[in-house]
Structures are given as C-alpha cells and as structure tokens.
C-alpha positions as CSV (number, residue, x, y, z in Angstrom):
1,M,-12.8,-52.7,-85.5
2,P,-11.6,-52.6,-81.8
3,E,-11.7,-55.7,-79.7
4,P,-14.4,-56.0,-77.0
5,G,-13.5,-53.9,-74.0
6,M,-10.9,-51.9,-75.8
7,P,-11.4,-48.0,-75.8
8,T,-12.4,-46.4,-79.0
9,R,-10.5,-43.5,-80.5
10,S,-13.1,-41.0,-79.4
11,A,-13.0,-42.1,-75.7
12,A,-9.5,-40.7,-75.0
13,P,-10.2,-37.1,-76.0
14,R,-13.3,-37.1,-73.7
15,K,-11.2,-38.3,-70.8
16,R,-8.6,-35.7,-71.5
17,G,-11.3,-33.0,-71.7
18,E,-12.8,-34.0,-68.4
19,A,-9.4,-34.2,-66.7
20,A,-8.7,-30.7,-67.9
21,R,-12.0,-29.5,-66.6
22,V,-11.3,-31.0,-63.2
23,A,-7.7,-29.5,-63.2
24,I,-9.1,-26.1,-64.1
25,R,-11.8,-26.1,-61.4
26,T,-9.3,-27.3,-58.8
27,A,-6.8,-24.6,-59.7
28,A,-9.4,-21.9,-59.8
29,A,-10.8,-23.0,-56.4
30,G,-7.3,-22.8,-54.8
31,L,-6.5,-19.5,-56.3
32,L,-9.9,-18.0,-55.3
33,E,-9.1,-18.9,-51.7
34,Q,-5.6,-17.5,-52.0
35,V,-6.1,-14.2,-53.9
36,G,-9.9,-13.8,-54.1
37,Y,-12.2,-13.2,-57.1
38,R,-11.1,-9.7,-58.0
39,A,-7.4,-10.6,-58.2
40,L,-8.0,-13.9,-60.0
41,T,-6.8,-14.1,-63.6
42,L,-7.3,-16.8,-66.2
43,D,-3.6,-16.6,-66.9
44,D,-2.9,-17.7,-63.4
45,V,-5.5,-20.5,-63.6
46,A,-4.1,-21.8,-66.8
47,A,-0.6,-21.9,-65.3
48,A,-1.7,-23.6,-62.1
49,A,-3.8,-26.2,-64.1
50,R,-1.1,-26.6,-66.7
51,V,-3.5,-26.0,-69.6
52,S,-3.8,-23.2,-72.2
53,K,-6.1,-20.3,-71.8
54,A,-7.8,-21.6,-75.0
55,T,-8.7,-24.8,-73.1
56,I,-10.3,-22.7,-70.3
57,Y,-12.3,-20.7,-72.8
58,R,-13.6,-23.8,-74.5
59,H,-15.5,-24.6,-71.2
60,W,-15.9,-21.2,-69.5
61,P,-16.2,-18.0,-71.6
62,T,-15.5,-15.7,-68.7
63,K,-13.8,-15.6,-65.3
64,A,-17.3,-15.2,-63.8
65,A,-18.5,-18.4,-65.5
66,L,-15.5,-20.3,-64.1
67,A,-16.0,-18.9,-60.6
68,I,-19.7,-19.9,-60.6
69,S,-18.7,-23.4,-61.8
70,V,-16.4,-23.6,-58.7
71,L,-19.2,-22.3,-56.5
72,L,-21.7,-24.9,-57.8
73,D,-19.2,-27.7,-57.6
74,R,-18.7,-26.9,-53.9
75,A,-22.2,-25.9,-52.9
76,G,-24.5,-27.3,-55.6
77,A,-26.0,-30.0,-53.4
78,Q,-27.1,-27.3,-50.9
79,L,-28.7,-25.2,-53.6
80,T,-31.1,-27.9,-54.7
81,F,-33.9,-29.5,-52.8
82,P,-36.1,-32.6,-53.0
83,D,-39.9,-32.8,-53.0
84,T,-40.7,-33.0,-49.3
85,G,-44.4,-33.4,-49.8
86,S,-45.3,-29.8,-48.7
87,V,-44.6,-26.4,-50.1
88,R,-43.4,-25.2,-46.7
89,G,-40.9,-28.1,-46.5
90,D,-39.7,-27.5,-50.1
91,L,-39.1,-23.8,-49.5
92,H,-37.5,-24.4,-46.2
93,Q,-35.0,-26.7,-48.0
94,L,-34.4,-24.0,-50.5
95,L,-33.7,-21.2,-48.0
96,A,-31.8,-23.4,-45.5
97,G,-29.4,-24.4,-48.3
98,L,-29.0,-20.8,-49.6
99,V,-28.3,-19.5,-46.1
100,R,-25.7,-22.2,-45.4
101,T,-24.0,-21.4,-48.7
102,M,-23.9,-17.7,-48.0
103,A,-22.9,-18.1,-44.4
104,D,-19.8,-20.0,-45.6
105,P,-17.0,-17.3,-45.9
106,R,-15.6,-18.9,-49.1
107,D,-18.9,-19.2,-50.9
108,G,-20.6,-16.2,-49.5
109,G,-17.6,-14.1,-50.1
110,L,-17.3,-15.3,-53.7
111,L,-21.0,-14.6,-54.4
112,A,-20.7,-11.1,-52.9
113,A,-17.7,-10.4,-55.1
114,L,-19.5,-11.7,-58.2
115,I,-22.5,-9.5,-57.5
116,A,-20.3,-6.5,-56.9
117,D,-18.5,-7.1,-60.3
118,A,-21.9,-7.5,-62.0
119,Q,-22.7,-3.8,-61.2
120,L,-20.0,-2.8,-63.6
121,D,-19.8,-5.7,-66.0
122,P,-22.9,-6.6,-68.0
123,R,-21.4,-10.0,-69.0
124,T,-20.9,-10.9,-65.3
125,A,-24.5,-9.9,-64.6
126,E,-25.8,-12.1,-67.4
127,T,-23.6,-15.0,-66.4
128,I,-25.0,-14.8,-62.8
129,R,-28.5,-14.8,-64.2
130,T,-28.1,-17.7,-66.6
131,D,-25.5,-19.9,-64.8
132,L,-26.6,-19.4,-61.2
133,L,-30.0,-17.9,-60.7
134,A,-31.9,-19.5,-63.5
135,G,-31.6,-23.0,-62.2
136,R,-32.4,-22.1,-58.6
137,R,-35.5,-20.1,-59.7
138,A,-36.7,-23.0,-61.9
139,D,-36.5,-25.2,-58.8
140,A,-38.5,-22.7,-56.7
141,R,-41.1,-22.4,-59.5
142,E,-41.5,-26.2,-59.5
143,A,-41.9,-26.2,-55.7
144,L,-44.6,-23.6,-55.9
145,R,-46.3,-25.4,-58.8
146,R,-46.5,-28.6,-56.7
147,G,-47.9,-26.6,-53.8
148,S,-50.5,-25.1,-56.1
149,V,-51.5,-28.5,-57.4
150,R,-51.9,-29.7,-53.8
151,G,-54.1,-26.7,-53.0
152,E,-51.7,-25.3,-50.5
153,L,-51.3,-21.9,-52.1
154,R,-53.5,-19.0,-53.1
155,P,-54.9,-19.4,-56.6
156,D,-53.9,-15.8,-57.5
157,L,-50.3,-16.3,-56.4
158,D,-47.7,-14.1,-58.2
159,V,-44.9,-16.7,-58.5
160,E,-42.0,-14.4,-59.5
161,T,-42.7,-11.9,-56.7
162,T,-43.0,-14.8,-54.2
163,I,-39.5,-16.1,-55.2
164,D,-38.1,-12.6,-54.9
165,S,-39.7,-12.2,-51.5
166,L,-38.0,-15.5,-50.4
167,V,-34.5,-15.1,-51.7
168,G,-34.2,-11.3,-51.9
169,P,-33.8,-10.8,-48.1
170,V,-31.1,-13.5,-48.0
171,Y,-29.0,-11.7,-50.7
172,F,-29.6,-8.4,-48.9
173,R,-28.2,-9.7,-45.6
174,L,-25.2,-11.1,-47.5
175,L,-24.4,-7.8,-49.0
176,A,-25.4,-5.4,-46.2
177,G,-24.1,-7.6,-43.3
178,H,-26.5,-5.9,-40.9
179,A,-27.8,-9.2,-39.3
180,P,-26.8,-12.8,-39.2
181,L,-27.4,-15.3,-41.9
182,D,-28.6,-18.4,-40.0
183,T,-31.4,-20.9,-39.8
184,A,-33.4,-18.8,-37.4
185,F,-33.5,-16.1,-40.1
186,A,-34.5,-18.7,-42.7
187,D,-37.3,-20.0,-40.5
188,A,-38.7,-16.5,-39.8
189,L,-38.6,-15.6,-43.4
190,I,-40.5,-18.8,-44.4
191,E,-43.2,-18.1,-41.8
192,N,-43.6,-14.5,-43.0
193,V,-43.9,-15.4,-46.7
194,M,-46.1,-18.4,-46.1
195,R,-48.7,-16.1,-44.3
196,G,-49.0,-14.2,-47.6
197,I,-49.1,-17.1,-50.0
198,H,-50.9,-19.8,-48.1
199,S,-54.4,-20.9,-49.2
200,S,-57.1,-20.1,-46.7
201,T,-58.7,-23.5,-47.5
202,A,-55.6,-25.6,-47.0
203,D,-55.4,-27.7,-43.8
204,G,-52.7,-28.3,-41.3
205,I,-50.5,-25.2,-41.5
206,G,-52.5,-22.6,-39.7
207,Y,-51.7,-19.4,-41.4
208,D,-55.2,-18.0,-41.5
209,A,-55.6,-14.5,-40.2
C-alpha cells in the first residue's frame, strides 16, 4: 500500500495522457497558424508534438475534431455566457462572444475553413454539429427557457428557429464577407430578433408594436 502523499500507479498514466493532449493541441495550434487548416496533417502534428498518430486518434478521431478542440481551447470562454437576469442580456452575451470569435482572423478563418470542408466531408460536418454547435445551441436553449419562465418571451416561441435567426446571420457574414462582424451588428441583430420573440405583456424592454 503506498505511503500517504505518494502517487498511485494509476496517477502517472493520467498525467502522461494530459501532457500528451496539451502537447498535441499546442502543436496543432502552431501549425494551423503556419499552414492553415487545409494543409494541416496529423502526421505533422504528431511529429511536432513528439507523439504517435495513434495517441492523437485516442483523443481526436479526425483532423476536424482536433481543430475544433484548438478553437474551443482558445475561444471557449467567449462562446459561453452567464445568466445575466434577462433574455436580452443573455442573448447579447451569446452574440457578442460569437462575433468576437469570428472577427478574430485565426478563429474566424479556422471556422470558415471547417465549414468549407464540411460541404465535401460528412464526417467534418457531423463533427462541427456535435463538437461545436451542439453545446452552443444548448446554451441558447437554456437562455430562452429562462426567458420564458420569467415571462419575457412569447408563449408560442419556436426555439430552434429563434436560435437560427440569431446565429445564422453571423455565420453568413463570416462566409460572405459582405459586411463587418462587429458589436454594432450584434446589437442590431439582437434588437431585430427581440422584436419578434418578446412577450407583449413583459415590462421594461419596449418592443411592442
């Protein structure tokens, strides 16, 4: 039996595993900045991180999964939002963080490349849906649920369409590049969507027709 304070046999492999994960993400992040997503290969990541490809595959089954892990490691704090006490405040946090992420050349460029790849690769498309979008949509659903409980939203609200109405235009600006991605755009988008989903009986926001 190990003495008090001494590591157990199982502790060392966990530390090695986490160290490998950090090394892989760090190597992938550096290579993504150097060569971009399209030219990135897991062979190059393995060489830079000094691990085997099998080690990478134990944690990330595809290049897209690894790239999304890098994206969330860098921008994850911006892509979540607290309970601000109002649905407008919650949704503003959501959109402001999304706009800041997409306006960053590294993260916006990576996301655009992933979306482009997803048009030809079903595995990439599924990875985007499960590893990136699912968590953000769950956060948005929870914000809308809280707003409904507080009586801020229409009782017949279509939640999924509302989420698409909020984030869809942001992705469109990222991909089309026809107009800036900035806080003014996020604010205008929030105002337009709130006019459609706000309850006519809620006080203090003033979206009544």
